[in-house]
C-alpha positions, -999 to 999 in steps of 0.1 A, spaced: -509 -719 104 -479 -742 108 -465 -736 142 -432 -751 131 -427 -722 107 -420 -686 112 -450 -662 113 -457 -652 77 -463 -614 82 -433 -605 103 -410 -627 82 -420 -610 49 -417 -575 65 -382 -582 79 -372 -600 47 -382 -569 26 -362 -546 48 -331 -568 47 -335 -571 9 -334 -534 4 -304 -530 27 -286 -559 10 -292 -544 -25 -279 -510 -15 -249 -527 2 -242 -548 -29 -241 -517 -52 -220 -497 -28 -197 -527 -21 -192 -533 -58 -182 -497 -63 -158 -499 -33 -143 -531 -47 -138 -514 -81 -118 -488 -63 -95 -514 -47 -115 -517 -14 -125 -546 7 -144 -576 -10 -162 -583 23 -192 -560 16 -200 -577 -17 -199 -612 -2 -218 -600 29 -245 -584 7 -249 -616 -13 -254 -636 20 -279 -610 32 -299 -614 0 -301 -651 7 -312 -645 43 -339 -621 31 -351 -646 5 -352 -673 31 -373 -652 55 -398 -643 29 -400 -679 17 -399 -692 53 -370 -716 47 -359 -738 76 -322 -732 68 -324 -694 70 -308 -692 104 -281 -716 93 -272 -693 64 -271 -663 88 -249 -682 113 -224 -689 85 -225 -652 74 -220 -640 110 -191 -664 115 -175 -651 84 -180 -615 96 -162 -624 129 -132 -639 110 -130 -609 87 -132 -584 115 -104 -601 135 -83 -603 104 -87 -567 95 -85 -549 129 -75 -575 154 -85 -570 191 -92 -533 187 -123 -526 206 -135 -495 189 -130 -508 154 -147 -541 162 -179 -524 174 -192 -512 140 -182 -544 124 -199 -568 148 -225 -553 170 -252 -545 144 -250 -580 128 -249 -596 162 -280 -577 174 -298 -588 142 -289 -624 150 -305 -621 184 -336 -606 167 -338 -636 143 -339 -659 174 -372 -645 185 -402 -669 180 -416 -649 151 -387 -658 129 -371 -689 145 -401 -712 145 -393 -742 123 -356 -734 120 -330 -761 123 -314 -767 157 -280 -761 141 -292 -727 127 -306 -716 161 -275 -727 180 -250 -713 155 -268 -679 153 -270 -677 191 -233 -686 196 -220 -662 169 -242 -634 181 -230 -637 217 -194 -638 205 -199 -608 183 -213 -587 212 -188 -599 237 -156 -597 216 -153 -559 217 -159 -559 254 -133 -586 261 -108 -566 240 -114 -535 261 -117 -554 295 -80 -549 306 -82 -512 301 -117 -509 317 -105 -528 348 -74 -506 351 -95 -474 347 -120 -487 374 -91 -496 398 -75 -462 393 -107 -442 394 -107 -405 390 -82 -398 417 -48 -383 409 -30 -417 409 3 -404 393 33 -389 410 20 -356 398 -10 -338 412 -23 -302 416 -34 -284 448 -57 -254 449 -40 -221 457 -72 -201 454 -105 -202 435 -135 -179 430 -171 -184 419 -183 -164 389 -219 -158 379 -212 -162 342 -189 -181 319 -152 -171 313 -147 -158 277 -111 -149 279 -81 -145 303 -51 -123 302 -20 -119 323 2 -88 328 37 -90 315 51 -93 350 27 -122 357 13 -104 388 -22 -95 376 -48 -119 362 -76 -104 342 -108 -123 337 -134 -116 310 -170 -127 317 -204 -118 303 -209 -92 331 -176 -74 325 -139 -76 336 -122 -83 369 -86 -81 380 -70 -104 407 -36 -108 422 -24 -138 402 -8 -158 430 -32 -150 459 -66 -142 442 -68 -108 460 -94 -87 442 -79 -56 426 -107 -40 407 -138 -49 386 -154 -32 357 -190 -37 345 -205 -24 312 -224 8 317 -244 34 298 -251 26 262 -232 -7 263 -249 -20 294 -259 -57 289 -231 -64 264 -209 -94 269 -171 -93 273 -156 -114 245 -118 -109 244 -90 -94 264 -55 -83 254 -29 -67 277 -4 -42 264 25 -24 282 37 6 262 69 8 282 79 -27 270 73 -21 233 83 13 219 69 23 186 89 39 158 74 64 135 39 65 150 20 97 152 20 117 184 44 132 209 72 109 218 94 106 250 124 84 257 117 53 278 125 62 314 158 48 327 179 58 356 179 95 346 157 119 366 132 142 350 96 149 343 85 127 313 61 154 301 89 179 301 112 155 284 86 150 257 91 185 244 129 188 250 143 154 241 162 156 208 152 120 198 115 126 202 97 110 173 123 84 166 120 60 196 98 62 227 61 61 236 33 85 227 18 110 251 -15 90 252 4 59 262 23 79 288 -10 88 305 -22 51 306 9 30 298 -4 -4 309 -37 -10 292 -62 -38 291 -81 -38 258 -116 -53 261 -137 -63 231 -174 -68 236 -196 -93 217 -210 -65 195 -177 -49 185 -172 -23 212 -135 -18 220 -126 -5 255 -92 5 269 -89 2 307 -60 12 329 -46 -22 340 -38 -8 375 -71 8 383 -97 -5 360 -107 30 349 -112 38 312 -81 54 295 -95 88 287 -68 94 260 -80 64 240 -106 72 214 -137 88 230 -133 85 267 -116 52 264 -141 36 240 -145 31 203 -164 7 179 -149 -15 153 -167 -23 120 -182 -56 130 -211 -69 151 -190 -98 165 -153 -102 170 -134 -135 166 -100 -124 180 -82 -95 195 -44 -91 197 -20 -63 204 13 -58 186 37 -29 193 16 1 188 -13 -16 170 -45 -35 178 -55 -63 155 -92 -70 156 -106 -99 136 -143 -101 127 -163 -133 127 -196 -127 108 -197 -94 90 -175 -63 82 -138 -63 73 -120 -95 84 -91 -75 98 -89 -41 113 -59 -23 126 -62 4 152 -36 26 169 -32 13 204 -25 48 218 -53 68 202 -78 42 189 -76 57 154 -84 32 126 -53 26 105 -66 2 78 -90 -27 72 -87 -57 51 -108 -86 37 -144 -97 42 -155 -117 72 -188 -127 55 -167 -140 26 -147 -164 48 -116 -144 56 -102 -153 90 -72 -144 111 -50 -173 120 -20 -157 138 -2 -124 144 35 -127 134 51 -99 153 86 -110 145 81 -106 107 55 -78 111 27 -97 93 -6 -114 98 -14 -149 87 -49 -152 74 -71 -178 56 -95 -168 28 -121 -195 21 -137 -175 -7 -106 -167 -26 -93 -201 -38 -80 -196 -74 -94 -230 -86 -129 -220 -75 -132 -251 -53 -140 -252 -16 -109 -248 5 -86 -221 20 -60 -198 6 -33 -190 33 -20 -154 30 6 -132 47 -6 -96 52 18 -68 60 8 -52 93 20 -18 82 -4 -13 53 -24 -45 46 -3 -56 16 -5 -93 7 31 -106 8 24 -141 -3 -5 -165 -7 -6 -203 -10 -35 -226 -16 -40 -254 10 -38 -290 -4 -68 -310 -15 -94 -283 -11 -92 -285 27 -105 -256 48 -84 -241 76 -100 -245 110 -89 -211 123 -59 -221 144 -22 -217 137 11 -217 155 43 -198 148 78 -211 154 114 -205 143 138 -234 140 175 -235 133 186 -255 102 197 -284 125 164 -285 143 144 -285 111 165 -312 96 173 -294 64 197 -314 44 226 -293 30 224 -265 55 257 -253 40 278 -260 10 278 -297 -1 294 -317 -28 267 -308 -53 276 -271 -50 242 -261 -36 240 -227 -21 242 -223 17 209 -225 35 198 -199 60 207 -205 97 171 -205 107 137 -212 92 105 -194 102 76 -218 101 38 -215 106 17 -246 113 -20 -244 101 -47 -268 112 -76 -278 89 -111 -292 94 -100 -327 85 -76 -330 114 -47 -322 92 -16 -300 98 3 -281 71 37 -266 77 44 -233 58 75 -213 54 66 -179 70 89 -160 47 77 -174 13 45 -193 19 60 -225 5 44 -257 18 70 -278 36 48 -307 48 13 -319 53 0 -346 76 -32 -359 89 -35 -368 126 -41 -406 122 -61 -420 150 -43 -444 173 -63 -470 192 -82 -451 219 -78 -478 245 -41 -486 238 -15 -479 264 14 -469 242 39 -440 239 36 -413 213 34 -430 179 57 -417 152 37 -423 120 53 -419 85 43 -389 65 14 -396 42 -9 -375 20 -38 -400 18 -46 -398 55 -59 -428 74 -63 -462 59 -96 -476 48 -98 -499 78 -96 -468 101 -129 -454 88 -155 -452 115 -192 -459 113 -217 -470 139 -231 -498 117 -217 -517 88 -239 -497 64 -225 -462 74 -190 -477 77 -193 -488 41 -204 -453 32 -174 -439 50 -150 -463 33 -164 -454 -1 -163 -417 7 -126 -420 18 -117 -440 -13 -135 -415 -36 -117 -385 -19 -83 -401 -22 -84 -420 -54 -115 -410 -73 -143 -432 -88 -137 -458 -115 -135 -442 -149 -156 -470 -164 -188 -453 -150 -205 -426 -171 -191 -392 -164 -223 -375 -152 -229 -404 -127 -193 -403 -116 -195 -366 -109 -228 -369 -91 -216 -398 -69 -183 -381 -61 -200 -349 -51 -225 -367 -28 -197 -388 -12 -170 -361 -7 -194 -332 -1 -226 -344 16 -256 -321 12 -263 -320 50 -236 -309 74 -236 -328 107 -242 -308 139 -205 -311 150 -171 -301 138 -136 -313 144 -112 -288 157 -74 -289 162 -60 -265 188 -24 -259 193 -4 -256 225 28 -236 227 61 -249 212 86 -263 235 119 -246 227 111 -250 190 116 -287 189 80 -299 190 45 -287 192 16 -300 213 -18 -303 196 -52 -315 206 -81 -327 184 -116 -335 195 -152 -333 185 -170 -302 195 -206 -295 187 -214 -262 171 -242 -254 195 -223 -266 226 -249 -293 232 -246 -331 235 -227 -348 207 -243 -372 183 -223 -402 171 -201 -390 143 -198 -404 108 -165 -411 92 -145 -402 122 -128 -421 149 -149 -427 181 -157 -395 200 -127 -393 222 -102 -365 222 -66 -370 211 -34 -352 220 -5 -352 196 32 -344 200 44 -329 167 81 -334 163 99 -311 140 134 -326 140 163 -333 141 168 -353 109 196 -370 90 177 -380 59 171 -346 43 142 -337 21 119 -358 -1 93 -347 -27 59 -360 -35 30 -348 -57 -2 -339 -39 -32 -325 -59 -10 -316 -88 15 -298 -66 51 -307 -59 54 -306 -22 87 -307 -3 84 -326 30 108 -322 58 118 -354 76 109 -363 101 78 -342 108 63 -367 131 27 -366 143 20 -388 172 -16 -388 184 -27 -403 217 -63 -410 225 -78 -399 258 -108 -420 268 -137 -400 281 -129 -366 264 -151 -356 235 -135 -322 233 -101 -310 246 -86 -277 256 -53 -265 242 -25 -285 259 -2 -267 282 31 -277 298 38 -272 335 69 -286 353 78 -308 323 43 -323 322 17 -320 295 -18 -311 309 -49 -311 289 -85 -307 300 -117 -324 288 -142 -297 277 -170 -323 281 -161 -333 317 -144 -320 349 -112 -338 343 -75 -330 337 -51 -355 320 -14 -355 327 11 -369 301 48 -373 299 60 -349 271 88 -372 258 71 -406 257 34 -398 260 31 -420 290 -1 -414 310 8 -399 344 -27 -398 356 -60 -379 358 -75 -355 383 -112 -347 386 -124 -313 395 -158 -307 410 -178 -280 394 -182 -284 357 -166 -289 323 -131 -275 316 -133 -243 295 -96 -235 292 -61 -238 307 -34 -212 312 -1 -213 330 22 -187 344 54 -186 366 62 -166 396 99 -158 405 119 -177 415 101 -204 394 69 -216 411 45 -227 383 8 -221 384 -21 -236 364 -53 -216 358 -84 -237 351 -117 -222 341 -147 -245 348 -182 -240 333 -212 -251 353 -243 -265 336 -263 -235 349 -241 -211 330 -220 -200 360 -182 -206 362 -155 -213 386 -119 -201 383 -92 -223 400 -55 -215 403 -34 -245 412 2 -255 417 19 -289 415 24 -305 449 48 -332 436 70 -337 406 67 -364 380 94 -391 381 
């Protein structure tokens, strides 16, 4: 054997592998180019074919060809994404690693000195360039560490160890009682001191069940009109026995609370994992005997997805089977009506108490028959569907929504009044519902009519960039092709092709059966990855903007794999601005629908390094706080600019959820639930010890 040449067997084997990869890339790259995509993949595939042929033929100039190909890849990557560390990684690291492999003696014997030197230099540059681009931010993070380095930090007020994870929290209306739902049962604490008040554990036939959801209801604060039962006036300054007044008051039956509510006015409704619904006296923790059968009833579902209480009614939402929605009387536990099919994809998104309706999504009831979601408004009184609107582009709602009401000025509605064109006067306020979808998109609906007002995808900002909230223009196509993420050039090409196919379709020159088959494989892959993208909403800030978080969350709660066709696995926080505006409305066509967009409905994501999943953002003392569900870390952001105020690490486990409450005369508290790896949890109540500048 000629020692100056590469070994025959390894060269042929690697050459065959590269030849197959190159041919697949050439076909996919040609299809992408026909859709208006990048020409790089066709050129790169042609170069890779030459390298494969050179390896199998043991040409001395093979490494020279690969060095030229790798140098071209470096130039193309810098031209397309600049010094963006995360977007450089999938473009450079796999080709650079292949270059280092080719320098091994099996393949480099007999190669020219220029080829070996060129391949070595370009491989080192390809590996080092993303690290150099990220170096300033890595150094800054190392210097700051995990300490609370901002002029804002939190100090523990009280904490408690729990033997099981926290499923849900609830606060009394006066913010004095904190109720905690765990797998063992429910406990009540004094919110500001942590003083134990009472605890309830599952007993009897339901022993061993897990607490899933909590909902607090105070009958004195929400009188019901027209409900069945004996009614009494709400006690005021007048004296008298309420039970006596129940039979003598002339207005009984028109306004007041029922006799069952009178016996147990402040109730904590507890839903178990298997559909058992329990009513506890919020003051004592004892079952409310007047509710159903000794304080307990069963809903028509083996697992509940949500539990909320309106004035006089309990809204239970099923997750797997049974009716999607069930309404029960909060006083007696009597079933009022049920609606939909949980197994068919019906889901509760929000309870709109102001308009007396429920906002739901129905995945199985899209009129076109395609995958997607139909958003519907259901009357709380009788389950009547008031309006229904199909989401754009066959997108599926992710199960989260936020309600808000804006004035005409806040919403930026042009012509909120009579103008020169003689248009009719617009209403003084617009009721809106924001719905999140599984593609990290947000759609704004009119709560009264169901009309789609705007749609936007949370475009990913550079995860390592230190920049304020970005105000991106409204777009219906989502992120650009260069934003597609893949761990290697091969799966990034697949992601680019998938994105182009979704937004623009395949070239019509291809045979129709082949076009349909390719489009279906690209847009709807046969195998679902073991993770999902979720968008969770925070609470609106005086109606002017909404805080949202989006992150990657594995369905089984385990370790996340690298995602395809997504930005790198770091969470993002967005500030959704809803006005004001001076430019009025504009109209575009999306999926055959004329959609009226409000300007500016600005979506401004900000990446948080080191957070693969995020809790719902909350605001405390004019500061945005969000927790990393994959780590024991809190992030603090300035709500107006998005400026990072700092981070704070918490010993004990990953952040499960955040809640806030305020004690008179205005002291704010942050409640943090941490989950330990062993399954136990810790509940921490904190308060700011300094204010942001």
